[in-house]
The first five atom37 places (N, CA, C, CB, O) and aatype in JSON, in Angstrom:
{
  "aatype": [20, 20, 20, 20, 20, 20, 20, 20, 20, 20, 20, 20, 20, 20, 20, 20, 20, 20, 20, 20, 20, 20, 20, 20, 20, 20, 20, 20, 20, 20, 20, 20, 20, 20, 20, 20, 20, 20, 20, 20, 20, 20, 20, 20, 20, 20, 20, 20, 20, 20, 20, 20, 20, 20, 20, 20, 20, 20, 20, 20, 20, 20, 20, 20, 20, 20, 20, 20, 20, 20, 20, 20, 20, 20, 20, 20, 20, 20, 20, 20, 20, 20, 20, 20, 20, 20, 20, 20, 20, 20, 20, 20, 20, 20, 20, 20, 20, 20, 20, 20, 20, 20, 20, 20],
  "atom_mask": [
    [1, 1, 1, 1, 1],
    [1, 1, 1, 1, 1],
    [1, 1, 1, 1, 1],
    [1, 1, 1, 1, 1],
    [1, 1, 1, 1, 1],
    [1, 1, 1, 1, 1],
    [1, 1, 1, 1, 1],
    [1, 1, 1, 1, 1],
    [1, 1, 1, 1, 1],
    [1, 1, 1, 1, 1],
    [1, 1, 1, 1, 1],
    [1, 1, 1, 1, 1],
    [1, 1, 1, 1, 1],
    [1, 1, 1, 1, 1],
    [1, 1, 1, 1, 1],
    [1, 1, 1, 1, 1],
    [1, 1, 1, 1, 1],
    [1, 1, 1, 1, 1],
    [1, 1, 1, 1, 1],
    [1, 1, 1, 1, 1],
    [1, 1, 1, 1, 1],
    [1, 1, 1, 1, 1],
    [1, 1, 1, 1, 1],
    [1, 1, 1, 1, 1],
    [1, 1, 1, 1, 1],
    [1, 1, 1, 1, 1],
    [1, 1, 1, 1, 1],
    [1, 1, 1, 1, 1],
    [1, 1, 1, 1, 1],
    [1, 1, 1, 1, 1],
    [1, 1, 1, 1, 1],
    [1, 1, 1, 1, 1],
    [1, 1, 1, 1, 1],
    [1, 1, 1, 1, 1],
    [1, 1, 1, 1, 1],
    [1, 1, 1, 1, 1],
    [1, 1, 1, 1, 1],
    [1, 1, 1, 1, 1],
    [1, 1, 1, 1, 1],
    [1, 1, 1, 1, 1],
    [1, 1, 1, 1, 1],
    [1, 1, 1, 1, 1],
    [1, 1, 1, 1, 1],
    [1, 1, 1, 1, 1],
    [1, 1, 1, 1, 1],
    [1, 1, 1, 1, 1],
    [1, 1, 1, 1, 1],
    [1, 1, 1, 1, 1],
    [1, 1, 1, 1, 1],
    [1, 1, 1, 1, 1],
    [1, 1, 1, 1, 1],
    [1, 1, 1, 1, 1],
    [1, 1, 1, 1, 1],
    [1, 1, 1, 1, 1],
    [1, 1, 1, 1, 1],
    [1, 1, 1, 1, 1],
    [1, 1, 1, 1, 1],
    [1, 1, 1, 1, 1],
    [1, 1, 1, 1, 1],
    [1, 1, 1, 1, 1],
    [1, 1, 1, 1, 1],
    [1, 1, 1, 1, 1],
    [1, 1, 1, 1, 1],
    [1, 1, 1, 1, 1],
    [1, 1, 1, 1, 1],
    [1, 1, 1, 1, 1],
    [1, 1, 1, 1, 1],
    [1, 1, 1, 1, 1],
    [1, 1, 1, 1, 1],
    [1, 1, 1, 1, 1],
    [1, 1, 1, 1, 1],
    [1, 1, 1, 1, 1],
    [1, 1, 1, 1, 1],
    [1, 1, 1, 1, 1],
    [1, 1, 1, 1, 1],
    [1, 1, 1, 1, 1],
    [1, 1, 1, 1, 1],
    [1, 1, 1, 1, 1],
    [1, 1, 1, 1, 1],
    [1, 1, 1, 1, 1],
    [1, 1, 1, 1, 1],
    [1, 1, 1, 1, 1],
    [1, 1, 1, 1, 1],
    [1, 1, 1, 1, 1],
    [1, 1, 1, 1, 1],
    [1, 1, 1, 1, 1],
    [1, 1, 1, 1, 1],
    [1, 1, 1, 1, 1],
    [1, 1, 1, 1, 1],
    [1, 1, 1, 1, 1],
    [1, 1, 1, 1, 1],
    [1, 1, 1, 1, 1],
    [1, 1, 1, 1, 1],
    [1, 1, 1, 1, 1],
    [1, 1, 1, 1, 1],
    [1, 1, 1, 1, 1],
    [1, 1, 1, 1, 1],
    [1, 1, 1, 1, 1],
    [1, 1, 1, 1, 1],
    [1, 1, 1, 1, 1],
    [1, 1, 1, 1, 1],
    [1, 1, 1, 1, 1],
    [1, 1, 1, 1, 1],
    [1, 1, 1, 1, 1]
  ],
  "atom_positions": [
    [[0.83, -1.18, 0.0], [0.0, 0.0, 0.0], [0.88, 1.25, 0.0], [-0.95, -0.01, 1.21], [2.08, 1.2, 0.3]],
    [[0.27, 2.34, -0.33], [1.0, 3.59, -0.35], [1.12, 4.14, 1.07], [0.31, 4.62, -1.28], [0.16, 4.11, 1.84]],
    [[2.29, 4.62, 1.38], [2.47, 5.23, 2.69], [1.97, 6.66, 2.63], [3.94, 5.18, 3.13], [2.28, 7.4, 1.69]],
    [[1.21, 7.04, 3.62], [0.68, 8.4, 3.66], [1.69, 9.3, 4.33], [-0.69, 8.45, 4.4], [2.23, 8.98, 5.39]],
    [[1.93, 10.42, 3.71], [2.86, 11.4, 4.27], [2.11, 12.26, 5.27], [3.49, 12.26, 3.15], [0.94, 12.58, 5.07]],
    [[2.78, 12.64, 6.34], [2.09, 13.52, 7.31], [1.86, 14.88, 6.69], [2.91, 13.65, 8.63], [2.68, 15.34, 5.88]],
    [[0.78, 15.54, 7.04], [0.52, 16.86, 6.46], [1.6, 17.86, 6.88], [-0.87, 17.38, 6.89], [2.19, 17.74, 7.95]],
    [[1.83, 18.84, 6.02], [2.87, 19.81, 6.31], [2.47, 20.72, 7.46], [3.19, 20.64, 5.06], [3.32, 21.2, 8.2]],
    [[1.18, 20.96, 7.62], [0.7, 21.76, 8.74], [-0.28, 20.91, 9.54], [0.02, 23.09, 8.25], [-1.15, 20.26, 8.96]],
    [[-0.15, 20.88, 10.83], [-1.09, 20.08, 11.6], [-2.5, 20.66, 11.5], [-0.65, 20.0, 13.08], [-2.66, 21.88, 11.38]],
    [[-3.51, 19.8, 11.55], [-4.88, 20.33, 11.44], [-5.21, 21.22, 12.64], [-5.91, 19.17, 11.35], [-4.78, 20.98, 13.77]],
    [[-5.96, 22.23, 12.33], [-6.35, 23.18, 13.38], [-7.58, 22.62, 14.07], [-6.63, 24.62, 12.78], [-8.62, 22.42, 13.44]],
    [[-7.46, 22.37, 15.35], [-8.61, 21.84, 16.07], [-9.53, 22.99, 16.48], [-8.15, 21.03, 17.32], [-9.09, 24.02, 16.99]],
    [[-10.79, 22.78, 16.23], [-11.77, 23.81, 16.56], [-12.32, 23.53, 17.95], [-12.92, 23.86, 15.5], [-12.33, 22.39, 18.41]],
    [[-12.75, 24.53, 18.58], [-13.36, 24.31, 19.89], [-14.58, 23.4, 19.76], [-13.76, 25.66, 20.53], [-15.25, 23.42, 18.72]],
    [[-14.89, 22.61, 20.78], [-16.0, 21.66, 20.7], [-17.34, 22.3, 20.36], [-16.13, 20.94, 21.99], [-18.22, 21.63, 19.82]],
    [[-17.52, 23.54, 20.65], [-18.81, 24.18, 20.36], [-18.99, 24.43, 18.86], [-18.92, 25.51, 21.13], [-20.12, 24.47, 18.38]],
    [[-17.87, 24.59, 18.1], [-17.97, 24.88, 16.67], [-17.93, 23.62, 15.81], [-16.84, 25.81, 16.26], [-18.26, 23.68, 14.63]],
    [[-17.53, 22.47, 16.37], [-17.46, 21.24, 15.56], [-18.85, 20.8, 15.16], [-16.74, 20.12, 16.33], [-19.8, 20.87, 15.95]],
    [[-18.97, 20.34, 13.96], [-20.27, 19.85, 13.48], [-20.27, 18.34, 13.56], [-20.56, 20.33, 12.01], [-19.24, 17.71, 13.32]],
    [[-21.35, 17.79, 13.89], [-21.51, 16.34, 13.89], [-22.05, 15.93, 12.53], [-22.45, 15.87, 15.05], [-22.92, 16.59, 11.97]],
    [[-21.53, 14.82, 12.01], [-21.99, 14.32, 10.71], [-23.22, 13.46, 10.96], [-20.87, 13.51, 9.96], [-23.22, 12.55, 11.79]],
    [[-24.25, 13.79, 10.22], [-25.49, 13.02, 10.37], [-25.37, 11.74, 9.57], [-26.73, 13.85, 9.9], [-24.56, 11.66, 8.65]],
    [[-26.16, 10.72, 9.9], [-26.12, 9.46, 9.14], [-26.44, 9.65, 7.66], [-27.09, 8.46, 9.74], [-25.9, 8.94, 6.81]],
    [[-27.3, 10.61, 7.35], [-27.62, 10.87, 5.94], [-26.39, 11.42, 5.2], [-28.8, 11.87, 5.82], [-26.11, 11.02, 4.07]],
    [[-25.66, 12.32, 5.85], [-24.45, 12.87, 5.24], [-23.39, 11.78, 5.08], [-23.9, 14.04, 6.08], [-22.68, 11.74, 4.08]],
    [[-23.3, 10.91, 6.07], [-22.34, 9.82, 6.0], [-22.66, 8.89, 4.83], [-22.32, 9.02, 7.31], [-21.77, 8.48, 4.08]],
    [[-23.95, 8.56, 4.66], [-24.37, 7.7, 3.55], [-24.09, 8.38, 2.21], [-25.86, 7.34, 3.66], [-23.68, 7.73, 1.25]],
    [[-24.33, 9.69, 2.15], [-24.07, 10.44, 0.92], [-22.58, 10.45, 0.59], [-24.6, 11.88, 1.04], [-22.19, 10.29, -0.57]],
    [[-21.74, 10.64, 1.61], [-20.29, 10.63, 1.39], [-19.81, 9.27, 0.94], [-19.56, 11.05, 2.66], [-18.94, 9.17, 0.07]],
    [[-20.36, 8.2, 1.53], [-19.98, 6.85, 1.11], [-20.38, 6.59, -0.33], [-20.62, 5.8, 2.03], [-19.62, 5.99, -1.1]],
    [[-21.59, 7.03, -0.71], [-22.05, 6.83, -2.08], [-21.17, 7.6, -3.06], [-23.52, 7.28, -2.23], [-20.84, 7.09, -4.14]],
    [[-20.79, 8.83, -2.69], [-19.93, 9.63, -3.56], [-18.55, 8.97, -3.69], [-19.79, 11.07, -3.02], [-17.99, 8.93, -4.78]],
    [[-18.02, 8.47, -2.57], [-16.72, 7.8, -2.62], [-16.79, 6.54, -3.48], [-16.25, 7.45, -1.2], [-15.85, 6.25, -4.22]],
    [[-17.89, 5.81, -3.39], [-18.06, 4.6, -4.2], [-18.12, 4.97, -5.69], [-19.34, 3.84, -3.79], [-17.52, 4.28, -6.52]],
    [[-18.84, 6.05, -6.02], [-18.93, 6.49, -7.42], [-17.55, 6.88, -7.95], [-19.9, 7.68, -7.56], [-17.17, 6.51, -9.07]],
    [[-16.8, 7.64, -7.13], [-15.46, 8.05, -7.56], [-14.55, 6.84, -7.76], [-14.84, 9.0, -6.54], [-13.74, 6.82, -8.69]],
    [[-14.67, 5.83, -6.88], [-13.84, 4.63, -7.02], [-14.18, 3.89, -8.3], [-14.03, 3.71, -5.8], [-13.28, 3.4, -8.99]],
    [[-15.47, 3.79, -8.61], [-15.89, 3.12, -9.85], [-15.37, 3.89, -11.06], [-17.43, 2.97, -9.92], [-14.88, 3.28, -12.02]],
    [[-15.49, 5.22, -11.03], [-15.01, 6.03, -12.16], [-13.5, 5.87, -12.34], [-15.36, 7.51, -11.94], [-13.02, 5.76, -13.47]],
    [[-12.75, 5.87, -11.24], [-11.3, 5.71, -11.35], [-10.94, 4.33, -11.9], [-10.65, 5.91, -9.99], [-10.03, 4.21, -12.71]],
    [[-11.66, 3.3, -11.45], [-11.4, 1.95, -11.95], [-11.68, 1.86, -13.44], [-12.24, 0.92, -11.2], [-10.89, 1.28, -14.2]],
    [[-12.81, 2.43, -13.87], [-13.14, 2.41, -15.3], [-12.11, 3.19, -16.12], [-14.54, 2.98, -15.53], [-11.75, 2.77, -17.22]],
    [[-11.65, 4.31, -15.59], [-10.65, 5.11, -16.31], [-9.33, 4.35, -16.43], [-10.42, 6.46, -15.6], [-8.68, 4.38, -17.47]],
    [[-8.94, 3.65, -15.35], [-7.71, 2.86, -15.41], [-7.83, 1.72, -16.4], [-7.36, 2.32, -14.03], [-6.9, 1.44, -17.15]],
    [[-8.98, 1.05, -16.42], [-9.18, -0.06, -17.37], [-9.18, 0.45, -18.79], [-10.48, -0.8, -17.08], [-8.62, -0.19, -19.68]],
    [[-9.8, 1.61, -19.03], [-9.8, 2.18, -20.38], [-8.39, 2.55, -20.82], [-10.71, 3.43, -20.44], [-8.02, 2.34, -21.97]],
    [[-7.6, 3.09, -19.89], [-6.22, 3.45, -20.23], [-5.41, 2.19, -20.55], [-5.55, 4.23, -19.06], [-4.6, 2.2, -21.49]],
    [[-5.62, 1.12, -19.79], [-4.91, -0.13, -20.07], [-5.3, -0.71, -21.42], [-5.17, -1.15, -18.98], [-4.46, -1.22, -22.16]],
    [[-6.59, -0.63, -21.75], [-7.03, -1.17, -23.04], [-6.48, -0.35, -24.19], [-8.56, -1.19, -23.11], [-6.18, -0.9, -25.25]],
    [[-6.33, 0.96, -24.0], [-5.77, 1.78, -25.07], [-4.29, 1.49, -25.24], [-5.99, 3.27, -24.77], [-3.78, 1.54, -26.36]],
    [[-3.59, 1.18, -24.14], [-2.17, 0.87, -24.23], [-1.95, -0.48, -24.88], [-1.52, 0.91, -22.86], [-0.98, -0.66, -25.62]],
    [[-2.82, -1.43, -24.61], [-2.68, -2.78, -25.15], [-3.55, -2.91, -26.39], [-3.06, -3.85, -24.08], [-4.65, -3.47, -26.34]],
    [[-3.05, -2.39, -27.5], [-3.81, -2.48, -28.74], [-3.81, -3.93, -29.2], [-3.2, -1.55, -29.84], [-2.78, -4.6, -29.15]],
    [[-4.95, -4.4, -29.63], [-5.0, -5.81, -30.06], [-4.17, -6.02, -31.33], [-6.45, -6.25, -30.31], [-4.19, -5.2, -32.25]],
    [[-3.45, -7.12, -31.34], [-2.63, -7.45, -32.5], [-3.55, -7.9, -33.64], [-1.58, -8.56, -32.16], [-4.48, -8.67, -33.42]],
    [[-3.29, -7.41, -34.85], [-4.16, -7.83, -35.96], [-3.96, -9.31, -36.27], [-3.87, -6.98, -37.21], [-2.84, -9.82, -36.26]],
    [[-5.05, -9.97, -36.54], [-5.0, -11.39, -36.87], [-4.62, -11.52, -38.35], [-6.37, -12.08, -36.57], [-5.32, -11.01, -39.22]],
    [[-3.52, -12.2, -38.62], [-3.05, -12.4, -39.99], [-3.48, -13.79, -40.43], [-1.5, -12.22, -40.1], [-3.14, -14.79, -39.8]],
    [[-4.24, -13.83, -41.52], [-4.73, -15.11, -42.01], [-4.11, -15.33, -43.39], [-6.3, -15.14, -42.08], [-4.27, -14.51, -44.29]],
    [[-3.39, -16.45, -43.53], [-2.79, -16.79, -44.81], [-3.74, -17.72, -45.56], [-1.39, -17.44, -44.63], [-4.17, -18.75, -45.04]],
    [[-4.05, -17.34, -46.79], [-4.94, -18.15, -47.6], [-4.14, -18.73, -48.75], [-6.16, -17.32, -48.12], [-3.5, -17.99, -49.5]],
    [[-4.16, -20.02, -48.88], [-3.45, -20.67, -49.98], [-4.4, -20.82, -51.14], [-2.88, -22.06, -49.54], [-5.52, -21.31, -50.99]],
    [[-3.94, -20.39, -52.32], [-4.78, -20.49, -53.5], [-3.92, -20.86, -54.7], [-5.53, -19.16, -53.77], [-2.7, -20.71, -54.67]],
    [[-4.56, -21.34, -55.72], [-3.85, -21.7, -56.94], [-3.52, -20.45, -57.74], [-4.69, -22.69, -57.8], [-4.19, -19.42, -57.61]],
    [[-2.47, -20.55, -58.58], [-2.11, -19.42, -59.44], [-3.13, -19.29, -60.55], [-0.69, -19.6, -60.02], [-3.66, -20.29, -61.04]],
    [[-3.39, -18.05, -60.95], [-4.3, -17.83, -62.08], [-3.54, -18.04, -63.38], [-4.93, -16.41, -62.03], [-2.31, -18.14, -63.38]],
    [[-4.27, -18.11, -64.48], [-3.65, -18.31, -65.79], [-2.73, -17.14, -66.11], [-4.73, -18.46, -66.88], [-1.65, -17.33, -66.65]],
    [[-3.15, -15.92, -65.78], [-2.33, -14.74, -66.07], [-1.03, -14.8, -65.27], [-3.11, -13.44, -65.74], [0.03, -14.44, -65.79]],
    [[-1.1, -15.23, -64.03], [0.11, -15.33, -63.22], [1.05, -16.41, -63.76], [-0.25, -15.63, -61.76], [2.27, -16.22, -63.77]],
    [[0.5, -17.53, -64.2], [1.33, -18.59, -64.79], [2.03, -18.1, -66.06], [0.48, -19.82, -65.1], [3.22, -18.35, -66.24]],
    [[1.28, -17.41, -66.93], [1.89, -16.88, -68.16], [2.98, -15.85, -67.83], [0.8, -16.23, -69.06], [4.03, -15.83, -68.47]],
    [[2.73, -15.03, -66.85], [3.73, -14.04, -66.45], [5.0, -14.71, -65.96], [3.16, -13.11, -65.37], [6.1, -14.28, -66.32]],
    [[4.88, -15.75, -65.14], [6.05, -16.47, -64.63], [6.82, -17.11, -65.78], [5.64, -17.54, -63.6], [8.05, -17.04, -65.82]],
    [[6.11, -17.74, -66.71], [6.77, -18.4, -67.85], [7.49, -17.37, -68.72], [5.75, -19.19, -68.7], [8.63, -17.58, -69.12]],
    [[6.81, -16.25, -69.02], [7.43, -15.23, -69.87], [8.64, -14.6, -69.18], [6.4, -14.15, -70.23], [9.66, -14.35, -69.83]],
    [[8.54, -14.33, -67.89], [9.68, -13.76, -67.18], [10.87, -14.72, -67.14], [9.28, -13.37, -65.76], [12.01, -14.31, -67.35]],
    [[10.59, -15.98, -66.88], [11.7, -16.94, -66.83], [12.34, -17.11, -68.21], [11.2, -18.31, -66.3], [13.57, -17.2, -68.3]],
    [[11.54, -17.16, -69.28], [12.11, -17.26, -70.63], [12.93, -16.02, -70.96], [11.0, -17.45, -71.68], [14.0, -16.12, -71.56]],
    [[12.44, -14.85, -70.58], [13.16, -13.61, -70.84], [14.47, -13.55, -70.09], [12.3, -12.41, -70.47], [15.48, -13.1, -70.63]],
    [[14.47, -14.0, -68.84], [15.71, -13.99, -68.05], [16.73, -14.95, -68.65], [15.42, -14.37, -66.58], [17.91, -14.6, -68.77]],
    [[16.3, -16.15, -69.03], [17.23, -17.13, -69.62], [17.78, -16.61, -70.93], [16.53, -18.5, -69.84], [18.98, -16.71, -71.18]],
    [[16.92, -16.04, -71.78], [17.36, -15.52, -73.08], [18.34, -14.36, -72.87], [16.15, -15.05, -73.92], [19.34, -14.25, -73.58]],
    [[18.05, -13.49, -71.9], [18.95, -12.36, -71.62], [20.31, -12.82, -71.15], [18.33, -11.45, -70.58], [21.33, -12.26, -71.55]],
    [[20.35, -13.84, -70.3], [21.63, -14.35, -69.82], [22.42, -14.97, -70.98], [21.42, -15.4, -68.7], [23.63, -14.76, -71.1]],
    [[21.73, -15.73, -71.83], [22.41, -16.34, -72.98], [22.94, -15.28, -73.94], [21.46, -17.3, -73.73], [24.06, -15.39, -74.44]],
    [[22.16, -14.25, -74.19], [22.57, -13.18, -75.1], [23.78, -12.45, -74.52], [21.39, -12.18, -75.34], [24.74, -12.15, -75.24]],
    [[23.74, -12.17, -73.21], [24.88, -11.49, -72.56], [26.13, -12.36, -72.62], [24.53, -11.15, -71.09], [27.22, -11.86, -72.9]],
    [[25.99, -13.65, -72.36], [27.13, -14.56, -72.42], [27.73, -14.59, -73.83], [26.71, -15.99, -71.98], [28.95, -14.61, -74.0]],
    [[26.86, -14.6, -74.83], [27.32, -14.61, -76.24], [28.12, -13.36, -76.53], [26.11, -14.71, -77.21], [29.19, -13.44, -77.14]],
    [[27.63, -12.2, -76.1], [28.35, -10.95, -76.37], [29.7, -10.95, -75.65], [27.51, -9.72, -75.93], [30.72, -10.56, -76.22]],
    [[29.69, -11.4, -74.39], [30.93, -11.38, -73.61], [31.96, -12.34, -74.18], [30.64, -11.73, -72.15], [33.15, -12.01, -74.25]],
    [[31.53, -13.52, -74.59], [32.5, -14.53, -75.03], [32.87, -14.43, -76.51], [31.96, -15.91, -74.74], [33.99, -14.78, -76.87]],
    [[31.98, -13.97, -77.38], [32.27, -13.97, -78.83], [32.55, -12.58, -79.4], [31.1, -14.58, -79.57], [33.43, -12.45, -80.25]],
    [[31.86, -11.57, -78.97], [31.97, -10.26, -79.61], [33.1, -9.43, -78.98], [30.64, -9.5, -79.51], [33.9, -8.84, -79.7]],
    [[33.17, -9.39, -77.66], [34.18, -8.55, -77.02], [35.62, -8.94, -77.37], [34.0, -8.6, -75.53], [36.44, -8.05, -77.56]],
    [[35.95, -10.23, -77.46], [37.34, -10.56, -77.82], [37.74, -10.1, -79.24], [37.55, -12.05, -77.71], [38.93, -9.93, -79.52]],
    [[36.76, -9.89, -80.12], [37.08, -9.49, -81.5], [37.34, -8.0, -81.62], [35.94, -9.89, -82.43], [37.85, -7.54, -82.64]],
    [[36.99, -7.23, -80.62], [37.16, -5.77, -80.69], [38.61, -5.44, -80.34], [36.16, -5.03, -79.71], [39.14, -5.87, -79.32]],
    [[39.22, -4.66, -81.23], [40.6, -4.25, -81.02], [40.66, -2.75, -80.95], [41.52, -4.78, -82.14], [39.95, -2.05, -81.67]],
    [[41.49, -2.26, -80.07], [41.68, -0.81, -79.95], [43.07, -0.52, -80.47], [41.5, -0.31, -78.46], [44.07, -1.03, -79.95]],
    [[43.13, 0.31, -81.52], [44.42, 0.65, -82.13], [44.84, 2.03, -81.66], [44.34, 0.61, -83.68], [44.06, 2.98, -81.67]],
    [[46.1, 2.11, -81.25], [46.64, 3.38, -80.79], [47.51, 3.93, -81.93], [47.45, 3.21, -79.44], [48.35, 3.19, -82.44]],
    [[47.37, 5.17, -82.34], [48.13, 5.75, -83.45], [49.38, 6.38, -83.0], [47.33, 6.74, -84.17], [50.13, 6.91, -83.82]]
  ]
}
């Protein structure tokens, strides 16, 4: 529990003639008000905790077959990549060695 600190100034005691007695109705009203404040504080704390703990989004993976367009795209890309590599290899191995640079 929290330790209560003593007040910085001691309470001023009033003479017995000026002290008011709390009636049972006032006591019941104070208890009801304290109960309301406690409920409000509890609800505020729970709301703050819920805002801090954002729910993680549920990720659902769905497995599906490839469409015809996707299959054609994969085939065309793979053929293009293979053809490009072969063309580059041909240029590197056959054409570049034939180029001569003459210095005058």
